[in-house]
N, C-alpha and C positions, 0 to 999 in steps of 0.2 A: 504494500500500500504506500502511496506517495503522500508525504506530509504536506498539508496545505500551507500556503504562505500566510494566509489569514484564516483564522477559525474563531468566529464569535458564536457563542451559544447562549441564548436567552439573556442577552445583555440588557440591563436596565440601569438608568441613572436619573436622579431627580435633583433639582435645586429647590430645597425646601419641599413645598407641596406640589410644585410644578414639575411634572414628569417630562423629561426631555427625550428619553429613549425608553421604550417599553418592550421587553421580550423580543429583542432583535437578534436574529441568527443569520449568519452569512459564512460561506466557505469559498475561498478563492484558491484555486489550484495554481501551481507554478506555471508561468508562461501565459497566464490569463490577465486581462485588463478589465477592470470594472470601474464604474463611476457612481458616486452617490448624488442623487438629484432629489430635490424637494424644496418646498416653500421655506421661507424664513421661519425659524423655530422648529423645524422638523427633526432636529437632532443630529444633523450631519457633522457639525464641528464637535459636538459632545462625543459622538462615536469615535472620531479621529483622536480626540484627546484621551479617551479610554484606551485606544489601541497603543498610544505612545506613553502610557502611564503618567500622563499629566493630570488625569482625573482617575479616581478609583471607582469602578462600577459598584452600584448598590447590590446588584445581583448578576449572575451569569458568569461565564468564563471568557477570557480573552487569551488567544494564542497567536503568536507571530513566529513563523518558522518552527513551530512545535514548542516554542518556549513561552512561559508566562512573563510578560514584560515587567510585572511588579517584582518578580524574583530574579530575573536575568536581564535587567535593564541595559547594562553595558553591551552585552552580546547582541541584543535585539537592535539597539540604536546604531551599532556598527554597520548594520545591513540596510539602514533607512536614511532617507532625507525627507525633511518636513519643512515646507515653506508656507506659513499661514498667510492668508489674505494676499 
């Protein structure tokens, strides 16, 4: 089995009572390209920040290259580039 580059399972995050991401799952295989589209406030940036360990998910799991970015932050960030806005 090939390890996904991105694996989100039931990701959720809230800012106080305002839920930004609710039960979001996504798997991206190596060599694939995906885009996140949605209206303002849909949770795109929050999802990206959870992927990069800039925010901690309230629920669910995040894996990049098979690693948990909260536990293997340096190894994960060596493989990424993030340019916000």
